[in-house]
mmCIF file of the C-alpha atoms, coordinates in Angstrom:
data_MODEL
# 
_entry.id   MODEL 
# 
loop_
_atom_site.group_PDB 
_atom_site.id 
_atom_site.type_symbol 
_atom_site.label_atom_id 
_atom_site.label_alt_id 
_atom_site.label_comp_id 
_atom_site.label_asym_id 
_atom_site.label_entity_id 
_atom_site.label_seq_id 
_atom_site.pdbx_PDB_ins_code 
_atom_site.Cartn_x 
_atom_site.Cartn_y 
_atom_site.Cartn_z 
_atom_site.occupancy 
_atom_site.B_iso_or_equiv 
_atom_site.pdbx_formal_charge 
_atom_site.auth_seq_id 
_atom_site.auth_comp_id 
_atom_site.auth_asym_id 
_atom_site.auth_atom_id 
_atom_site.pdbx_PDB_model_num 
ATOM 1   C CA . MET A 1 1   ? 37.834 30.897 62.285 1.00 0.00 ? 1   MET A CA 1 
ATOM 2   C CA . LEU A 1 2   ? 38.192 28.802 65.417 1.00 0.00 ? 2   LEU A CA 1 
ATOM 3   C CA . THR A 1 3   ? 40.751 26.047 65.837 1.00 0.00 ? 3   THR A CA 1 
ATOM 4   C CA . CYS A 1 4   ? 40.085 22.710 67.480 1.00 0.00 ? 4   CYS A CA 1 
ATOM 5   C CA . LEU A 1 5   ? 42.083 23.901 70.505 1.00 0.00 ? 5   LEU A CA 1 
ATOM 6   C CA . ASN A 1 6   ? 40.296 27.211 71.189 1.00 0.00 ? 6   ASN A CA 1 
ATOM 7   C CA . ASN A 1 7   ? 38.432 27.310 74.493 1.00 0.00 ? 7   ASN A CA 1 
ATOM 8   C CA . ALA A 1 8   ? 35.972 29.792 75.987 1.00 0.00 ? 8   ALA A CA 1 
ATOM 9   C CA . ALA A 1 9   ? 38.406 30.889 78.705 1.00 0.00 ? 9   ALA A CA 1 
ATOM 10  C CA . GLU A 1 10  ? 40.481 32.805 76.157 1.00 0.00 ? 10  GLU A CA 1 
ATOM 11  C CA . SER A 1 11  ? 40.494 36.614 76.327 1.00 0.00 ? 11  SER A CA 1 
ATOM 12  C CA . GLU A 1 12  ? 38.441 37.083 73.147 1.00 0.00 ? 12  GLU A CA 1 
ATOM 13  C CA . PHE A 1 13  ? 35.549 35.271 74.869 1.00 0.00 ? 13  PHE A CA 1 
ATOM 14  C CA . ALA A 1 14  ? 35.811 37.127 78.194 1.00 0.00 ? 14  ALA A CA 1 
ATOM 15  C CA . GLY A 1 15  ? 32.268 38.530 78.216 1.00 0.00 ? 15  GLY A CA 1 
ATOM 16  C CA . PRO A 1 16  ? 29.947 38.130 81.224 1.00 0.00 ? 16  PRO A CA 1 
ATOM 17  C CA . PRO A 1 17  ? 27.245 35.432 81.488 1.00 0.00 ? 17  PRO A CA 1 
ATOM 18  C CA . GLY A 1 18  ? 24.669 35.881 78.749 1.00 0.00 ? 18  GLY A CA 1 
ATOM 19  C CA . THR A 1 19  ? 27.215 36.960 76.127 1.00 0.00 ? 19  THR A CA 1 
ATOM 20  C CA . THR A 1 20  ? 26.848 35.064 72.832 1.00 0.00 ? 20  THR A CA 1 
ATOM 21  C CA . TYR A 1 21  ? 29.688 34.350 70.413 1.00 0.00 ? 21  TYR A CA 1 
ATOM 22  C CA . THR A 1 22  ? 29.729 32.780 66.956 1.00 0.00 ? 22  THR A CA 1 
ATOM 23  C CA . GLY A 1 23  ? 32.518 31.137 64.991 1.00 0.00 ? 23  GLY A CA 1 
ATOM 24  C CA . ASN A 1 24  ? 33.393 28.491 62.433 1.00 0.00 ? 24  ASN A CA 1 
ATOM 25  C CA . CYS A 1 25  ? 34.917 25.181 63.473 1.00 0.00 ? 25  CYS A CA 1 
ATOM 26  C CA . PRO A 1 26  ? 37.271 23.303 61.133 1.00 0.00 ? 26  PRO A CA 1 
ATOM 27  C CA . LYS A 1 27  ? 36.856 19.652 60.275 1.00 0.00 ? 27  LYS A CA 1 
ATOM 28  C CA . GLY A 1 28  ? 38.799 16.950 62.069 1.00 0.00 ? 28  GLY A CA 1 
ATOM 29  C CA . CYS A 1 29  ? 38.469 18.116 65.694 1.00 0.00 ? 29  CYS A CA 1 
ATOM 30  C CA . THR A 1 30  ? 37.875 14.544 66.859 1.00 0.00 ? 30  THR A CA 1 
ATOM 31  C CA . GLU A 1 31  ? 41.413 13.709 65.734 1.00 0.00 ? 31  GLU A CA 1 
ATOM 32  C CA . VAL A 1 32  ? 43.163 15.943 68.299 1.00 0.00 ? 32  VAL A CA 1 
ATOM 33  C CA . PRO A 1 33  ? 43.414 15.131 72.046 1.00 0.00 ? 33  PRO A CA 1 
ATOM 34  C CA . LEU A 1 34  ? 40.053 15.617 73.753 1.00 0.00 ? 34  LEU A CA 1 
ATOM 35  C CA . ASN A 1 35  ? 39.618 18.539 76.095 1.00 0.00 ? 35  ASN A CA 1 
ATOM 36  C CA . ILE A 1 36  ? 35.945 18.713 77.099 1.00 0.00 ? 36  ILE A CA 1 
ATOM 37  C CA . PHE A 1 37  ? 34.475 18.771 80.593 1.00 0.00 ? 37  PHE A CA 1 
ATOM 38  C CA . GLY A 1 38  ? 30.761 18.315 81.154 1.00 0.00 ? 38  GLY A CA 1 
ATOM 39  C CA . SER A 1 39  ? 27.735 17.583 78.998 1.00 0.00 ? 39  SER A CA 1 
ATOM 40  C CA . GLY A 1 40  ? 25.270 20.122 77.658 1.00 0.00 ? 40  GLY A CA 1 
ATOM 41  C CA . VAL A 1 41  ? 26.966 22.784 79.761 1.00 0.00 ? 41  VAL A CA 1 
ATOM 42  C CA . TYR A 1 42  ? 30.781 22.775 79.639 1.00 0.00 ? 42  TYR A CA 1 
ATOM 43  C CA . SER A 1 43  ? 33.479 24.387 81.771 1.00 0.00 ? 43  SER A CA 1 
ATOM 44  C CA . ASP A 1 44  ? 34.946 27.314 79.843 1.00 0.00 ? 44  ASP A CA 1 
ATOM 45  C CA . ASP A 1 45  ? 38.382 25.676 79.571 1.00 0.00 ? 45  ASP A CA 1 
ATOM 46  C CA . SER A 1 46  ? 36.828 23.039 77.277 1.00 0.00 ? 46  SER A CA 1 
ATOM 47  C CA . SER A 1 47  ? 37.476 22.995 73.537 1.00 0.00 ? 47  SER A CA 1 
ATOM 48  C CA . ILE A 1 48  ? 34.630 24.955 71.930 1.00 0.00 ? 48  ILE A CA 1 
ATOM 49  C CA . CYS A 1 49  ? 34.556 22.911 68.727 1.00 0.00 ? 49  CYS A CA 1 
ATOM 50  C CA . GLN A 1 50  ? 34.832 19.551 70.464 1.00 0.00 ? 50  GLN A CA 1 
ATOM 51  C CA . ALA A 1 51  ? 32.001 20.592 72.789 1.00 0.00 ? 51  ALA A CA 1 
ATOM 52  C CA . ALA A 1 52  ? 29.940 21.505 69.718 1.00 0.00 ? 52  ALA A CA 1 
ATOM 53  C CA . ILE A 1 53  ? 30.463 17.994 68.311 1.00 0.00 ? 53  ILE A CA 1 
ATOM 54  C CA . HIS A 1 54  ? 29.794 16.386 71.707 1.00 0.00 ? 54  HIS A CA 1 
ATOM 55  C CA . SER A 1 55  ? 26.560 18.362 72.112 1.00 0.00 ? 55  SER A CA 1 
ATOM 56  C CA . GLY A 1 56  ? 25.414 17.415 68.608 1.00 0.00 ? 56  GLY A CA 1 
ATOM 57  C CA . VAL A 1 57  ? 25.110 20.784 66.883 1.00 0.00 ? 57  VAL A CA 1 
ATOM 58  C CA . ILE A 1 58  ? 27.828 19.973 64.317 1.00 0.00 ? 58  ILE A CA 1 
ATOM 59  C CA . SER A 1 59  ? 29.639 16.876 63.101 1.00 0.00 ? 59  SER A CA 1 
ATOM 60  C CA . ASP A 1 60  ? 33.373 16.318 62.665 1.00 0.00 ? 60  ASP A CA 1 
ATOM 61  C CA . ARG A 1 61  ? 33.015 18.071 59.312 1.00 0.00 ? 61  ARG A CA 1 
ATOM 62  C CA . GLY A 1 62  ? 32.956 21.345 61.256 1.00 0.00 ? 62  GLY A CA 1 
ATOM 63  C CA . GLY A 1 63  ? 30.688 24.297 60.553 1.00 0.00 ? 63  GLY A CA 1 
ATOM 64  C CA . GLU A 1 64  ? 29.273 27.470 62.026 1.00 0.00 ? 64  GLU A CA 1 
ATOM 65  C CA . ILE A 1 65  ? 28.455 27.407 65.742 1.00 0.00 ? 65  ILE A CA 1 
ATOM 66  C CA . SER A 1 66  ? 27.095 29.770 68.366 1.00 0.00 ? 66  SER A CA 1 
ATOM 67  C CA . PHE A 1 67  ? 27.622 29.540 72.124 1.00 0.00 ? 67  PHE A CA 1 
ATOM 68  C CA . VAL A 1 68  ? 26.614 31.533 75.190 1.00 0.00 ? 68  VAL A CA 1 
ATOM 69  C CA . ILE A 1 69  ? 28.610 32.152 78.369 1.00 0.00 ? 69  ILE A CA 1 
ATOM 70  C CA . GLU A 1 70  ? 26.995 30.909 81.605 1.00 0.00 ? 70  GLU A CA 1 
ATOM 71  C CA . GLU A 1 71  ? 27.742 30.924 85.317 1.00 0.00 ? 71  GLU A CA 1 
ATOM 72  C CA . GLY A 1 72  ? 29.971 28.242 86.786 1.00 0.00 ? 72  GLY A CA 1 
ATOM 73  C CA . LYS A 1 73  ? 28.627 24.929 88.102 1.00 0.00 ? 73  LYS A CA 1 
ATOM 74  C CA . LYS A 1 74  ? 29.384 22.795 91.119 1.00 0.00 ? 74  LYS A CA 1 
ATOM 75  C CA . LEU A 1 75  ? 29.766 19.668 89.006 1.00 0.00 ? 75  LEU A CA 1 
ATOM 76  C CA . TYR A 1 76  ? 30.393 18.842 85.347 1.00 0.00 ? 76  TYR A CA 1 
ATOM 77  C CA . LYS A 1 77  ? 29.443 15.257 84.539 1.00 0.00 ? 77  LYS A CA 1 
ATOM 78  C CA . ALA A 1 78  ? 31.333 13.008 82.138 1.00 0.00 ? 78  ALA A CA 1 
ATOM 79  C CA . MET A 1 79  ? 29.272 11.737 79.207 1.00 0.00 ? 79  MET A CA 1 
ATOM 80  C CA . ASN A 1 80  ? 29.773 9.669  76.053 1.00 0.00 ? 80  ASN A CA 1 
ATOM 81  C CA . ASP A 1 81  ? 27.787 11.402 73.349 1.00 0.00 ? 81  ASP A CA 1 
ATOM 82  C CA . ASN A 1 82  ? 28.003 11.717 69.562 1.00 0.00 ? 82  ASN A CA 1 
ATOM 83  C CA . GLY A 1 83  ? 31.197 9.661  69.459 1.00 0.00 ? 83  GLY A CA 1 
ATOM 84  C CA . LEU A 1 84  ? 33.129 11.708 72.049 1.00 0.00 ? 84  LEU A CA 1 
ATOM 85  C CA . THR A 1 85  ? 33.583 11.115 75.774 1.00 0.00 ? 85  THR A CA 1 
ATOM 86  C CA . SER A 1 86  ? 33.845 14.199 77.957 1.00 0.00 ? 86  SER A CA 1 
ATOM 87  C CA . ALA A 1 87  ? 35.599 14.226 81.333 1.00 0.00 ? 87  ALA A CA 1 
ATOM 88  C CA . ALA A 1 88  ? 34.134 15.088 84.723 1.00 0.00 ? 88  ALA A CA 1 
ATOM 89  C CA . LYS A 1 89  ? 35.174 18.194 86.634 1.00 0.00 ? 89  LYS A CA 1 
ATOM 90  C CA . GLY A 1 90  ? 34.351 19.572 90.070 1.00 0.00 ? 90  GLY A CA 1 
ATOM 91  C CA . GLU A 1 91  ? 33.227 23.094 90.898 1.00 0.00 ? 91  GLU A CA 1 
ATOM 92  C CA . TYR A 1 92  ? 34.379 25.653 88.350 1.00 0.00 ? 92  TYR A CA 1 
ATOM 93  C CA . MET A 1 93  ? 33.834 29.395 88.010 1.00 0.00 ? 93  MET A CA 1 
ATOM 94  C CA . ARG A 1 94  ? 32.553 29.759 84.436 1.00 0.00 ? 94  ARG A CA 1 
ATOM 95  C CA . SER A 1 95  ? 30.720 27.728 81.763 1.00 0.00 ? 95  SER A CA 1 
ATOM 96  C CA . PHE A 1 96  ? 29.385 27.875 78.236 1.00 0.00 ? 96  PHE A CA 1 
ATOM 97  C CA . LYS A 1 97  ? 26.570 26.202 76.355 1.00 0.00 ? 97  LYS A CA 1 
ATOM 98  C CA . LEU A 1 98  ? 26.101 25.640 72.625 1.00 0.00 ? 98  LEU A CA 1 
ATOM 99  C CA . ASN A 1 99  ? 23.101 27.176 70.901 1.00 0.00 ? 99  ASN A CA 1 
ATOM 100 C CA . GLY A 1 100 ? 21.072 25.014 68.551 1.00 0.00 ? 100 GLY A CA 1 
ATOM 101 C CA . LYS A 1 101 ? 18.945 21.916 68.891 1.00 0.00 ? 101 LYS A CA 1 
ATOM 102 C CA . LYS A 1 102 ? 20.609 18.576 69.522 1.00 0.00 ? 102 LYS A CA 1 
ATOM 103 C CA . GLY A 1 103 ? 19.559 15.867 67.114 1.00 0.00 ? 103 GLY A CA 1 
ATOM 104 C CA . ASN A 1 104 ? 18.316 18.215 64.379 1.00 0.00 ? 104 ASN A CA 1 
ATOM 105 C CA . ALA A 1 105 ? 17.932 16.852 60.866 1.00 0.00 ? 105 ALA A CA 1 
ATOM 106 C CA . CYS A 1 106 ? 21.405 17.886 59.701 1.00 0.00 ? 106 CYS A CA 1 
ATOM 107 C CA . THR A 1 107 ? 23.471 17.039 62.778 1.00 0.00 ? 107 THR A CA 1 
ATOM 108 C CA . PHE A 1 108 ? 24.694 13.747 61.333 1.00 0.00 ? 108 PHE A CA 1 
ATOM 109 C CA . PHE A 1 109 ? 25.129 14.998 57.783 1.00 0.00 ? 109 PHE A CA 1 
ATOM 110 C CA . ARG A 1 110 ? 26.179 12.505 55.166 1.00 0.00 ? 110 ARG A CA 1 
ATOM 111 C CA . GLU A 1 111 ? 26.017 12.410 51.396 1.00 0.00 ? 111 GLU A CA 1 
ATOM 112 C CA . GLY A 1 112 ? 22.589 11.535 50.096 1.00 0.00 ? 112 GLY A CA 1 
ATOM 113 C CA . TYR A 1 113 ? 20.846 11.881 53.473 1.00 0.00 ? 113 TYR A CA 1 
ATOM 114 C CA . ASN A 1 114 ? 17.176 12.715 53.000 1.00 0.00 ? 114 ASN A CA 1 
ATOM 115 C CA . PRO A 1 115 ? 15.291 13.377 56.251 1.00 0.00 ? 115 PRO A CA 1 
ATOM 116 C CA . PRO A 1 116 ? 11.738 11.991 56.166 1.00 0.00 ? 116 PRO A CA 1 
ATOM 117 C CA . ASP A 1 117 ? 9.325  14.771 55.304 1.00 0.00 ? 117 ASP A CA 1 
ATOM 118 C CA . ILE A 1 118 ? 5.705  14.965 56.330 1.00 0.00 ? 118 ILE A CA 1 
ATOM 119 C CA . PHE A 1 119 ? 3.472  18.008 56.243 1.00 0.00 ? 119 PHE A CA 1 
ATOM 120 C CA . GLU A 1 120 ? 3.399  18.146 60.066 1.00 0.00 ? 120 GLU A CA 1 
ATOM 121 C CA . ASN A 1 121 ? 7.136  19.011 60.050 1.00 0.00 ? 121 ASN A CA 1 
ATOM 122 C CA . TYR A 1 122 ? 6.325  22.429 58.566 1.00 0.00 ? 122 TYR A CA 1 
ATOM 123 C CA . TYR A 1 123 ? 4.309  25.498 59.361 1.00 0.00 ? 123 TYR A CA 1 
ATOM 124 C CA . ARG A 1 124 ? 2.924  28.231 57.139 1.00 0.00 ? 124 ARG A CA 1 
ATOM 125 C CA . MET A 1 125 ? 3.462  31.945 57.624 1.00 0.00 ? 125 MET A CA 1 
ATOM 126 C CA . ASP A 1 126 ? 1.831  34.580 55.413 1.00 0.00 ? 126 ASP A CA 1 
ATOM 127 C CA . TYR A 1 127 ? 3.075  38.146 55.044 1.00 0.00 ? 127 TYR A CA 1 
ATOM 128 C CA . MET A 1 128 ? 0.584  40.226 57.042 1.00 0.00 ? 128 MET A CA 1 
ATOM 129 C CA . LYS A 1 129 ? 0.115  42.760 54.209 1.00 0.00 ? 129 LYS A CA 1 
ATOM 130 C CA . ALA A 1 130 ? -0.122 40.157 51.454 1.00 0.00 ? 130 ALA A CA 1 
ATOM 131 C CA . THR A 1 131 ? -2.938 40.510 48.942 1.00 0.00 ? 131 THR A CA 1 
ATOM 132 C CA . LYS A 1 132 ? -5.103 37.775 47.419 1.00 0.00 ? 132 LYS A CA 1 
ATOM 133 C CA . GLY A 1 133 ? -4.442 35.539 50.423 1.00 0.00 ? 133 GLY A CA 1 
ATOM 134 C CA . PRO A 1 134 ? -4.497 33.510 52.539 1.00 0.00 ? 134 PRO A CA 1 
ATOM 135 C CA . SER A 1 135 ? -2.125 30.956 51.058 1.00 0.00 ? 135 SER A CA 1 
ATOM 136 C CA . GLU A 1 136 ? -3.203 27.396 50.325 1.00 0.00 ? 136 GLU A CA 1 
ATOM 137 C CA . TRP A 1 137 ? -0.438 24.821 50.792 1.00 0.00 ? 137 TRP A CA 1 
ATOM 138 C CA . SER A 1 138 ? -0.679 21.093 50.180 1.00 0.00 ? 138 SER A CA 1 
ATOM 139 C CA . PHE A 1 139 ? 1.711  18.131 50.073 1.00 0.00 ? 139 PHE A CA 1 
ATOM 140 C CA . ASN A 1 140 ? 0.968  16.303 46.811 1.00 0.00 ? 140 ASN A CA 1 
ATOM 141 C CA . LYS A 1 141 ? 2.535  14.190 44.099 1.00 0.00 ? 141 LYS A CA 1 
ATOM 142 C CA . HIS A 1 142 ? 5.263  15.988 42.180 1.00 0.00 ? 142 HIS A CA 1 
ATOM 143 C CA . PRO A 1 143 ? 3.892  17.176 38.810 1.00 0.00 ? 143 PRO A CA 1 
ATOM 144 C CA . GLU A 1 144 ? 6.891  15.803 36.868 1.00 0.00 ? 144 GLU A CA 1 
ATOM 145 C CA . LYS A 1 145 ? 8.976  13.513 39.108 1.00 0.00 ? 145 LYS A CA 1 
ATOM 146 C CA . GLN A 1 146 ? 7.339  10.108 39.462 1.00 0.00 ? 146 GLN A CA 1 
ATOM 147 C CA . GLY A 1 147 ? 7.059  8.812  43.025 1.00 0.00 ? 147 GLY A CA 1 
ATOM 148 C CA . ALA A 1 148 ? 8.129  12.120 44.602 1.00 0.00 ? 148 ALA A CA 1 
ATOM 149 C CA . LEU A 1 149 ? 6.117  14.470 46.773 1.00 0.00 ? 149 LEU A CA 1 
ATOM 150 C CA . ALA A 1 150 ? 6.165  18.248 46.604 1.00 0.00 ? 150 ALA A CA 1 
ATOM 151 C CA . PHE A 1 151 ? 4.726  21.237 48.421 1.00 0.00 ? 151 PHE A CA 1 
ATOM 152 C CA . GLU A 1 152 ? 2.223  23.044 46.265 1.00 0.00 ? 152 GLU A CA 1 
ATOM 153 C CA . GLN A 1 153 ? 0.985  26.586 46.773 1.00 0.00 ? 153 GLN A CA 1 
ATOM 154 C CA . VAL A 1 154 ? -2.228 27.058 44.800 1.00 0.00 ? 154 VAL A CA 1 
ATOM 155 C CA . SER A 1 155 ? -3.464 30.487 45.873 1.00 0.00 ? 155 SER A CA 1 
ATOM 156 C CA . LEU A 1 156 ? -2.695 33.788 44.119 1.00 0.00 ? 156 LEU A CA 1 
ATOM 157 C CA . ILE A 1 157 ? -1.231 35.364 47.255 1.00 0.00 ? 157 ILE A CA 1 
ATOM 158 C CA . LYS A 1 158 ? 1.052  38.307 46.513 1.00 0.00 ? 158 LYS A CA 1 
ATOM 159 C CA . GLY A 1 159 ? 3.710  39.933 48.682 1.00 0.00 ? 159 GLY A CA 1 
ATOM 160 C CA . ALA A 1 160 ? 5.814  43.061 48.245 1.00 0.00 ? 160 ALA A CA 1 
ATOM 161 C CA . MET A 1 161 ? 8.898  41.925 46.360 1.00 0.00 ? 161 MET A CA 1 
ATOM 162 C CA . ASN A 1 162 ? 10.392 45.419 46.134 1.00 0.00 ? 162 ASN A CA 1 
ATOM 163 C CA . ALA A 1 163 ? 10.636 45.335 49.931 1.00 0.00 ? 163 ALA A CA 1 
ATOM 164 C CA . GLY A 1 164 ? 11.757 41.700 50.103 1.00 0.00 ? 164 GLY A CA 1 
ATOM 165 C CA . TYR A 1 165 ? 8.450  40.286 51.361 1.00 0.00 ? 165 TYR A CA 1 
ATOM 166 C CA . PHE A 1 166 ? 7.239  37.087 49.749 1.00 0.00 ? 166 PHE A CA 1 
ATOM 167 C CA . GLY A 1 167 ? 3.515  36.463 49.983 1.00 0.00 ? 167 GLY A CA 1 
ATOM 168 C CA . THR A 1 168 ? 3.858  33.271 51.996 1.00 0.00 ? 168 THR A CA 1 
ATOM 169 C CA . TYR A 1 169 ? 6.555  31.144 53.615 1.00 0.00 ? 169 TYR A CA 1 
ATOM 170 C CA . ILE A 1 170 ? 6.655  27.424 54.374 1.00 0.00 ? 170 ILE A CA 1 
ATOM 171 C CA . LEU A 1 171 ? 9.133  26.791 57.183 1.00 0.00 ? 171 LEU A CA 1 
ATOM 172 C CA . ARG A 1 172 ? 10.496 23.551 58.564 1.00 0.00 ? 172 ARG A CA 1 
ATOM 173 C CA . LYS A 1 173 ? 10.093 23.233 62.315 1.00 0.00 ? 173 LYS A CA 1 
ATOM 174 C CA . GLU A 1 174 ? 13.203 23.042 64.529 1.00 0.00 ? 174 GLU A CA 1 
ATOM 175 C CA . PHE A 1 175 ? 15.520 22.746 61.559 1.00 0.00 ? 175 PHE A CA 1 
ATOM 176 C CA . MET A 1 176 ? 19.162 23.844 61.761 1.00 0.00 ? 176 MET A CA 1 
ATOM 177 C CA . CYS A 1 177 ? 21.892 22.906 59.292 1.00 0.00 ? 177 CYS A CA 1 
ATOM 178 C CA . PRO A 1 178 ? 25.256 24.280 60.381 1.00 0.00 ? 178 PRO A CA 1 
ATOM 179 C CA . ASN A 1 179 ? 27.072 22.233 57.739 1.00 0.00 ? 179 ASN A CA 1 
ATOM 180 C CA . ALA A 1 180 ? 25.146 20.672 54.900 1.00 0.00 ? 180 ALA A CA 1 
ATOM 181 C CA . VAL A 1 181 ? 24.365 20.702 51.222 1.00 0.00 ? 181 VAL A CA 1 
ATOM 182 C CA . ILE A 1 182 ? 20.649 21.261 50.733 1.00 0.00 ? 182 ILE A CA 1 
ATOM 183 C CA . LYS A 1 183 ? 18.997 20.501 47.401 1.00 0.00 ? 183 LYS A CA 1 
ATOM 184 C CA . VAL A 1 184 ? 15.626 22.049 46.616 1.00 0.00 ? 184 VAL A CA 1 
ATOM 185 C CA . ASN A 1 185 ? 13.695 21.694 43.356 1.00 0.00 ? 185 ASN A CA 1 
ATOM 186 C CA . THR A 1 186 ? 11.282 24.468 42.369 1.00 0.00 ? 186 THR A CA 1 
ATOM 187 C CA . TYR A 1 187 ? 8.560  24.135 39.757 1.00 0.00 ? 187 TYR A CA 1 
ATOM 188 C CA . PHE A 1 188 ? 6.609  27.148 38.497 1.00 0.00 ? 188 PHE A CA 1 
ATOM 189 C CA . LYS A 1 189 ? 3.081  26.531 37.239 1.00 0.00 ? 189 LYS A CA 1 
ATOM 190 C CA . THR A 1 190 ? 2.489  30.261 36.776 1.00 0.00 ? 190 THR A CA 1 
ATOM 191 C CA . ILE A 1 191 ? 4.600  33.428 36.644 1.00 0.00 ? 191 ILE A CA 1 
ATOM 192 C CA . GLY A 1 192 ? 5.828  34.434 40.071 1.00 0.00 ? 192 GLY A CA 1 
ATOM 193 C CA . HIS A 1 193 ? 8.656  34.492 42.571 1.00 0.00 ? 193 HIS A CA 1 
ATOM 194 C CA . ALA A 1 194 ? 10.028 31.772 44.827 1.00 0.00 ? 194 ALA A CA 1 
ATOM 195 C CA . ALA A 1 195 ? 13.037 31.594 47.095 1.00 0.00 ? 195 ALA A CA 1 
ATOM 196 C CA . ILE A 1 196 ? 15.067 29.311 49.318 1.00 0.00 ? 196 ILE A CA 1 
ATOM 197 C CA . VAL A 1 197 ? 15.240 31.223 52.597 1.00 0.00 ? 197 VAL A CA 1 
ATOM 198 C CA . PHE A 1 198 ? 17.994 30.521 55.143 1.00 0.00 ? 198 PHE A CA 1 
ATOM 199 C CA . ARG A 1 199 ? 19.456 32.101 58.273 1.00 0.00 ? 199 ARG A CA 1 
ATOM 200 C CA . PHE A 1 200 ? 15.848 33.041 58.918 1.00 0.00 ? 200 PHE A CA 1 
ATOM 201 C CA . ALA A 1 201 ? 15.480 35.044 62.153 1.00 0.00 ? 201 ALA A CA 1 
ATOM 202 C CA . ASN A 1 202 ? 12.071 36.529 61.322 1.00 0.00 ? 202 ASN A CA 1 
ATOM 203 C CA . ILE A 1 203 ? 10.186 37.905 58.345 1.00 0.00 ? 203 ILE A CA 1 
ATOM 204 C CA . ASP A 1 204 ? 12.386 41.028 58.396 1.00 0.00 ? 204 ASP A CA 1 
ATOM 205 C CA . ASN A 1 205 ? 15.785 39.329 58.719 1.00 0.00 ? 205 ASN A CA 1 
ATOM 206 C CA . TYR A 1 206 ? 17.047 36.532 56.482 1.00 0.00 ? 206 TYR A CA 1 
ATOM 207 C CA . LEU A 1 207 ? 19.095 35.550 53.445 1.00 0.00 ? 207 LEU A CA 1 
ATOM 208 C CA . ALA A 1 208 ? 17.349 34.196 50.375 1.00 0.00 ? 208 ALA A CA 1 
ATOM 209 C CA . LEU A 1 209 ? 18.197 32.731 46.987 1.00 0.00 ? 209 LEU A CA 1 
ATOM 210 C CA . GLU A 1 210 ? 15.458 34.298 44.880 1.00 0.00 ? 210 GLU A CA 1 
ATOM 211 C CA . PHE A 1 211 ? 14.037 32.838 41.655 1.00 0.00 ? 211 PHE A CA 1 
ATOM 212 C CA . ASN A 1 212 ? 11.869 34.756 39.212 1.00 0.00 ? 212 ASN A CA 1 
ATOM 213 C CA . ALA A 1 213 ? 9.819  32.624 36.817 1.00 0.00 ? 213 ALA A CA 1 
ATOM 214 C CA . LYS A 1 214 ? 9.541  35.500 34.334 1.00 0.00 ? 214 LYS A CA 1 
ATOM 215 C CA . GLU A 1 215 ? 13.244 36.333 34.188 1.00 0.00 ? 215 GLU A CA 1 
ATOM 216 C CA . SER A 1 216 ? 16.312 34.062 34.176 1.00 0.00 ? 216 SER A CA 1 
ATOM 217 C CA . PRO A 1 217 ? 18.600 35.765 36.753 1.00 0.00 ? 217 PRO A CA 1 
ATOM 218 C CA . VAL A 1 218 ? 18.808 34.357 40.263 1.00 0.00 ? 218 VAL A CA 1 
ATOM 219 C CA . ARG A 1 219 ? 19.671 36.699 43.127 1.00 0.00 ? 219 ARG A CA 1 
ATOM 220 C CA . LEU A 1 220 ? 21.182 36.103 46.540 1.00 0.00 ? 220 LEU A CA 1 
ATOM 221 C CA . ILE A 1 221 ? 19.595 38.769 48.721 1.00 0.00 ? 221 ILE A CA 1 
ATOM 222 C CA . GLN A 1 222 ? 19.964 39.876 52.318 1.00 0.00 ? 222 GLN A CA 1 
ATOM 223 C CA . LYS A 1 223 ? 16.975 41.394 54.089 1.00 0.00 ? 223 LYS A CA 1 
ATOM 224 C CA . GLU A 1 224 ? 17.542 43.569 57.155 1.00 0.00 ? 224 GLU A CA 1 
ATOM 225 C CA . GLY A 1 225 ? 14.415 45.393 58.269 1.00 0.00 ? 225 GLY A CA 1 
ATOM 226 C CA . HIS A 1 226 ? 13.045 47.206 55.227 1.00 0.00 ? 226 HIS A CA 1 
ATOM 227 C CA . VAL A 1 227 ? 16.377 47.163 53.374 1.00 0.00 ? 227 VAL A CA 1 
ATOM 228 C CA . VAL A 1 228 ? 17.027 44.517 50.700 1.00 0.00 ? 228 VAL A CA 1 
ATOM 229 C CA . THR A 1 229 ? 20.606 44.139 49.444 1.00 0.00 ? 229 THR A CA 1 
ATOM 230 C CA . GLU A 1 230 ? 21.603 42.042 46.444 1.00 0.00 ? 230 GLU A CA 1 
ATOM 231 C CA . LEU A 1 231 ? 24.739 40.143 47.474 1.00 0.00 ? 231 LEU A CA 1 
ATOM 232 C CA . MET A 1 232 ? 25.237 38.164 44.298 1.00 0.00 ? 232 MET A CA 1 
ATOM 233 C CA . GLY A 1 233 ? 23.590 37.642 40.940 1.00 0.00 ? 233 GLY A CA 1 
ATOM 234 C CA . VAL A 1 234 ? 23.652 34.468 38.833 1.00 0.00 ? 234 VAL A CA 1 
ATOM 235 C CA . ASN A 1 235 ? 23.132 34.837 35.079 1.00 0.00 ? 235 ASN A CA 1 
ATOM 236 C CA . SER A 1 236 ? 20.838 31.873 34.551 1.00 0.00 ? 236 SER A CA 1 
ATOM 237 C CA . TYR A 1 237 ? 19.560 28.635 36.014 1.00 0.00 ? 237 TYR A CA 1 
# 
């Protein structure tokens, strides 16, 4: 767990340029004296968590962040961004940059925030060994909730659930939520599996909350390569 005062010049972050670190920032880092130099790329004596807020990858609520060490710069410009004003600094020997996309849908998280959804915000990916594919996705009226829209998958595509492969995936483009509550409603028209997938690196590496329409238990699973590990089971939903 990082503190609001931790900076990338500390010994635990002493790796060479290209080294990536992850950590969790607490809430309330805008309430301590500012110590950030630069914009986008920051001198390594800057507060890591304040730089994360300034760059827009988290809010003052805190959350998980990732940053990479970079070479020094000749100039770090001052900038007012996301409610914080960084200071300018001249030539400095070492820098860091936050990973993640500025301005993503969950950067300015607030209760009840619903980002506008259109089909173009998503892309489909089918498991290459799936049977009875390809998948057929559409964005239609919700079958039960009046006035709501829902993604519908109408094919009989089948994956390999024993190996953690769903038949098809619908993924939101450029979407990163370091600190948010995400609500997803699932509706089964036939017997099958569905899951909310997160921390998705690729089809072989992710976490998923798995639902089985035939059985009541819900599983939190971790997929690493061909190994699927059940992290937690929930009795019913």
